[in-house]
N, C-alpha and C positions, 0 to 999 in steps of 0.2 A: 180166118185165123183171128182177126181182130174181134169178131163177134164172140169167139170162144173165150178169149182173154177177158173181155168185158163181162161175159156171163159168169166166169169164175170169180172175178172180183166182186160182182154183185152178190153172188152166193156167199162168199166169204164174209162180206160186210154185214149181210142180213143175219147170218148165223152168229156173228159176234154180238149184234144188238140183242138177239133173243137170249143169249146166255148171260148177259150182264145183269147183275143184281140191281134191283131198284133202290133208290136212296132210302126209302122207308124201311126196306128189309135190312139194309146195312145199319141204319139207326137202331132198329130193334135188337139186332145181334149185339151191337155195342152196349146197349142197356142191359141185356141179359148177362154179358160178360162182366159188367160193372156190378151187377147184383151178386154174381158168384164171388167176386172179389170181396164184397162187403160181408158176405156170409162167413168168411174166414176171419175177418178182423172186427166184427161187431161184438159188443159185450152182451152176453145172453143171461148170465147169472146175475141176480139182484138187479135186473133191468126192469124198466117200466113196461107193462104189457100194452100192446098197441092194437087198435081196432083193425081187423084184417078182413077186407072184403073177399068173399069166396063165391065163385060162379055168379057174378053179377049179370042181370038180364041185359039185353042189347041196349036199351035206353039208359041204363045206369053205368055205362063204361066210363063216361067222363067223371062221374061222381066217385067211382072206384079209384081211378087214377089220381084224382085230387086227394082222396083219403090216404093213398100210399105216399104221395108227395108230402102231405102234412106229417105223416108218421115218420118219414125219413129224418125230419128235423129233430126228432126225439131220440134217435139212435146215438149210441156212444161207442167209442173204440174200446177194444179190450185192454189195450195198454197205450202208454204215451209214445212208445216207439212206432206204433202204427198210425199215429195221429195225422201225419202229412198225407199218407196214402188214403186214409179215411176221409179227410177234408176234400181231397181231389175227387174222390168218388161221389161224395155228396154234392159237390159243386156241379159235376156232370149231370147228376140226376135232377138237380134243380132246373137245368136248362131244358129238360124233356118237357114237351108240350103235347097235349092231345086236344084236338079241336072239339069245342063245345057244340053238340048237335042242336042245341036250343030246346031239347026236350026236357020236361020236368021229371025228375026221378023222385019217387016217394021215399026211398030209403036214404038215410043220412049216414055219415061216418060212425056215429055213435050207435047205430042200430046193428053194426057188425060185431061179432064176437071178438074179445080181446085175446091176443096170443103173444107168445114170446117173440123177441126180435128175429130170431132165425126162422120161425114159422111165418112171421110177417113177410120176410124177404122171399121165402119160398112161394108164398101166395102171390107176391108181386111178379115173380118170375113166371108163374103159371099164367097169369093174366097177359104178360107180354108175349108168351108163346101162342 
């Protein structure tokens, strides 16, 4: 009987470990949620166009994330009422880090096409997915 209880406990614990989300997955989901929030409160009309990396090659992911982080600083809220929510979202995005693989990427931020802030955020969301 003891063996059966121990086996059941071991099985239960191992199944819980397998179903738990990794911290990285949770972090990326939080970033995607923040990007979706920003899409609703960011100024899109009469706003500065931003360099938007699309489909970066494997060695250029760090450069693409850096470009998006730089572009985030240029975003503006659509109204002053959204300012606190906007600042909180930007602050969270500034904390996001992506490890530098040490590889040299030939493309720079300026080599990517400029797009509107909403397209910029959609591009960032696609990269995070």
